[in-house]
ROSE-4610 file (N, C-alpha, C; in Angstrom, 1 decimal, always signed):
// ROSE-4610
residu = [M/M/M/F/F/F/Q/Q/Q/N/N/N/V/V/V/G/G/G/I/I/I/P/P/P/G/G/G/L/L/L/I/I/I/I/I/I/I/I/I/L/L/L/I/I/I/I/I/I/T/T/T/L/L/L/I/I/I/I/I/I/F/F/F/G/G/G/P/P/P/S/S/S/K/K/K/L/L/L/P/P/P/E/E/E/I/I/I/G/G/G/R/R/R/A/A/A/V/V/V/G/G/G/N/N/N/T/T/T/L/L/L/K/K/K/E/E/E/F/F/F/K/K/K/N/N/N/S/S/S/T/T/T/K/K/K/D/D/D/L/L/L/V/V/V/P/P/P/S/S/S/A/A/A/E/E/E/Q/Q/Q/E/E/E/E/E/E/K/K/K/K/K/K/P/P/P/K/K/K/N/N/N/M/M/M]
num = [1/1/1/2/2/2/3/3/3/4/4/4/5/5/5/6/6/6/7/7/7/8/8/8/9/9/9/10/10/10/11/11/11/12/12/12/13/13/13/14/14/14/15/15/15/16/16/16/17/17/17/18/18/18/19/19/19/20/20/20/21/21/21/22/22/22/23/23/23/24/24/24/25/25/25/26/26/26/27/27/27/28/28/28/29/29/29/30/30/30/31/31/31/32/32/32/33/33/33/34/34/34/35/35/35/36/36/36/37/37/37/38/38/38/39/39/39/40/40/40/41/41/41/42/42/42/43/43/43/44/44/44/45/45/45/46/46/46/47/47/47/48/48/48/49/49/49/50/50/50/51/51/51/52/52/52/53/53/53/54/54/54/55/55/55/56/56/56/57/57/57/58/58/58/59/59/59/60/60/60/61/61/61]
x = [-59.1/-59.6/-59.7/-60.4/-60.6/-59.5/-58.4/-57.4/-56.8/-56.7/-56.0/-56.9/-58.2/-59.1/-59.0/-58.6/-58.5/-59.6/-59.5/-60.6/-60.8/-59.7/-60.0/-60.8/-60.5/-61.2/-62.6/-62.9/-64.3/-65.1/-64.4/-65.1/-65.5/-64.6/-64.8/-66.0/-66.0/-67.1/-68.4/-68.4/-69.6/-70.1/-69.2/-69.6/-70.2/-69.5/-70.1/-71.4/-71.6/-72.9/-74.0/-73.6/-74.5/-75.0/-73.9/-74.2/-75.2/-74.9/-75.7/-77.1/-77.2/-78.5/-79.2/-78.5/-79.2/-79.4/-79.5/-79.6/-80.7/-81.9/-83.1/-83.0/-82.2/-82.1/-81.1/-80.1/-79.0/-79.5/-80.5/-80.9/-81.5/-82.2/-82.7/-81.6/-80.6/-79.5/-78.7/-78.5/-77.8/-78.4/-79.8/-80.6/-80.4/-80.5/-80.4/-79.1/-78.0/-76.7/-76.6/-77.1/-77.0/-77.8/-79.0/-79.7/-79.0/-78.4/-77.7/-76.4/-75.7/-74.5/-75.0/-76.1/-76.6/-77.0/-77.7/-78.1/-76.9/-75.9/-74.6/-74.0/-73.9/-73.2/-74.0/-75.3/-76.1/-75.9/-75.8/-75.6/-74.3/-73.3/-71.9/-71.9/-72.6/-72.5/-73.2/-74.2/-74.8/-73.9/-73.0/-72.1/-70.9/-70.4/-69.2/-69.4/-70.5/-70.6/-70.7/-71.4/-71.4/-70.1/-69.2/-67.9/-67.0/-67.2/-66.6/-67.1/-68.3/-68.9/-68.3/-68.1/-67.5/-66.1/-65.3/-64.0/-63.8/-64.9/-64.9/-65.3/-65.9/-66.4/-65.1/-65.2/-64.1/-64.0/-62.8/-62.6/-62.3/-63.0/-62.8/-61.7/-60.7/-59.6/-59.6]
y = [+21.3/+20.2/+20.6/+21.8/+22.3/+23.3/+23.4/+24.4/+24.2/+23.0/+22.7/+22.6/+22.9/+22.9/+24.2/+24.2/+25.5/+25.5/+26.5/+26.7/+25.4/+24.7/+23.5/+22.4/+22.3/+21.4/+21.7/+23.1/+23.6/+23.3/+23.5/+23.2/+21.7/+20.9/+19.4/+19.0/+19.7/+19.3/+19.8/+21.0/+21.5/+20.6/+20.2/+19.3/+17.9/+17.4/+16.1/+16.3/+17.5/+17.8/+17.9/+18.6/+18.7/+17.3/+16.4/+15.1/+14.4/+14.4/+13.7/+14.2/+15.6/+16.1/+16.7/+17.1/+17.8/+19.3/+20.0/+21.5/+22.0/+21.3/+21.8/+21.8/+20.8/+20.7/+21.6/+22.1/+22.9/+24.1/+24.9/+26.1/+25.7/+24.6/+24.1/+23.7/+23.0/+22.5/+23.8/+24.7/+26.0/+26.7/+26.8/+27.4/+26.8/+25.4/+24.7/+24.8/+24.8/+25.0/+26.4/+27.4/+28.8/+28.9/+28.4/+28.5/+27.8/+26.7/+25.9/+26.7/+27.3/+28.1/+29.3/+30.0/+31.1/+30.8/+29.6/+29.3/+28.9/+28.2/+27.9/+29.2/+30.2/+31.4/+32.1/+32.2/+32.8/+32.0/+30.7/+30.0/+30.3/+30.3/+30.6/+32.1/+33.0/+34.3/+34.4/+33.5/+33.5/+33.0/+32.0/+31.4/+32.2/+33.0/+33.8/+34.9/+35.7/+36.7/+36.1/+34.9/+34.3/+33.9/+33.4/+33.0/+34.3/+35.4/+36.6/+37.2/+37.0/+37.5/+36.7/+35.4/+34.5/+35.0/+35.4/+35.8/+37.1/+38.0/+39.2/+39.2/+38.1/+37.9/+37.8/+38.4/+38.3/+36.9/+36.4/+35.1/+35.1/+34.3/+34.3/+33.2/+33.7/+32.8/+32.5]
z = [-8.0/-8.8/-10.2/-10.4/-11.8/-12.2/-11.6/-11.9/-13.2/-13.7/-14.9/-16.1/-15.9/-17.1/-17.8/-19.0/-19.7/-20.7/-21.7/-22.7/-23.5/-24.0/-24.8/-23.9/-22.6/-21.7/-21.6/-21.5/-21.4/-22.7/-23.8/-25.0/-25.2/-24.8/-24.8/-24.0/-22.8/-21.8/-22.4/-23.0/-23.7/-24.8/-25.6/-26.7/-26.2/-25.2/-24.5/-24.0/-23.3/-22.8/-23.8/-25.0/-26.1/-26.6/-26.7/-27.3/-26.3/-25.0/-24.0/-23.8/-23.6/-23.3/-24.4/-25.5/-26.6/-26.3/-27.3/-27.2/-26.5/-26.5/-25.9/-24.4/-23.8/-22.3/-21.8/-22.6/-22.0/-21.2/-21.7/-20.9/-19.5/-19.4/-18.2/-17.3/-17.8/-16.9/-16.5/-17.4/-17.0/-15.9/-16.0/-15.0/-13.6/-13.6/-12.5/-11.8/-12.6/-12.1/-11.5/-12.2/-11.7/-10.4/-10.3/-9.0/-7.8/-8.2/-7.2/-6.6/-7.6/-7.1/-6.4/-6.8/-6.1/-4.6/-4.5/-3.2/-2.3/-2.9/-2.2/-1.7/-2.6/-2.2/-1.1/-1.2/-0.1/+1.2/+1.1/+2.3/+3.0/+2.2/+2.7/+3.3/+2.7/+3.2/+4.6/+4.8/+6.1/+7.2/+6.8/+7.7/+8.1/+7.1/+7.3/+8.4/+8.4/+9.4/+10.8/+10.9/+12.2/+12.8/+11.9/+12.3/+12.7/+12.0/+12.3/+13.7/+14.0/+15.2/+16.3/+16.2/+17.2/+17.5/+16.5/+16.7/+17.5/+17.3/+18.0/+19.5/+19.9/+21.2/+22.1/+23.3/+24.3/+24.8/+25.0/+25.5/+26.9/+27.7/+29.2/+29.5/+30.2/+30.5/+32.0]
């Protein structure tokens, strides 16, 4: 989805974000996005080992 967004696209998004929210809200928004991504990453780490453990279990035929 975001594969085609380059540096100019990111700059435009940043400028639009500055216009909409203002410079005082940007640190709060950045922190919220960072915390969300960190939580998502931790959640996916918890899921991946359980899937690998299921693959290692012997299958009864």
